[in-house]
N, C-alpha and C positions, 0 to 999 in steps of 0.2 A: 524300187525298180530303177535300173540305170542301164545306159548303153555301154557296151564294151566288147572285148574279144570273147569268142566262145569259150576260151580257156579260163577266163576270169570268173571265179566263183560268185562274185557279187553282181555280175552282169546278167540282165534278163533279156535284153535285145542286142542284136549285133549291129554293126555300123550301117546296115541297110534297113534298119528298123524291124527286122524279122525277129519274132519271139523265139528264143533259143529252146529247142525241144518240141515246138509245136509247129507243124507244117501248115502253111497258108494263112498265118496270122501275123499281122504287123501292128505296131503301136507307134503313133506319130503325134505325140503331144509333149508337154513340158515335163512329164513324169520321167522321161528317159534321159534327161540332162545329167551328165556325170557329176556336175557341180551346180550348186544353187546359184542362180543369177541374182545380182543385187538390184537390178532395175525391173521395169515393167516386163512381164512375160509375153505380151501380145506379139511383138515382132519376132522374137526367137521361136515362139510356138508356130507362127505362120511359116517361117522359113523351114522349120522341121517338117511340117506338112508338105511344103513344096519339094523339099529334098526327097522325102519318102515317095511322093508322086513320081519324081524323076526316076527313082529306082524301080518302081512298079512298072512304069511305061518303057523302061529300058533306054532312057535318054542318056547321052554322054554328058558329063558335067562340063560346065564352062571352064575355060582356062583360068588358072590362078592369076589374080591381079595384085600386084605389089605397088599400087598407087600410093603416093604420099598425100595425106590430107592437106587441104588448103588452110593456111593460117594467115590472116590479115596482118600485115606488118605493124599496124597501129592498133592492134586488138585491145591494148590496155587503155587507150584514150578515146577511140571512136565508138559511136553507137552506145553511149552510156547515158 
């Protein structure tokens, strides 16, 4: 199972977590990830559920944030 466009033959759910070809059914877990994640699946799975809930409730998404992550200038020597 993976998420993708309805025209994609390998996709089972659309970007709003709706199962393609089945009305009224959504899947919101890590099985719909287009690529396997390398880390722990807890946080991405929670966010998938949160995003699906926003789609179900009709909430508008938050604006895109292009924030730059903080990097301590002495990261190589401090807190070691």
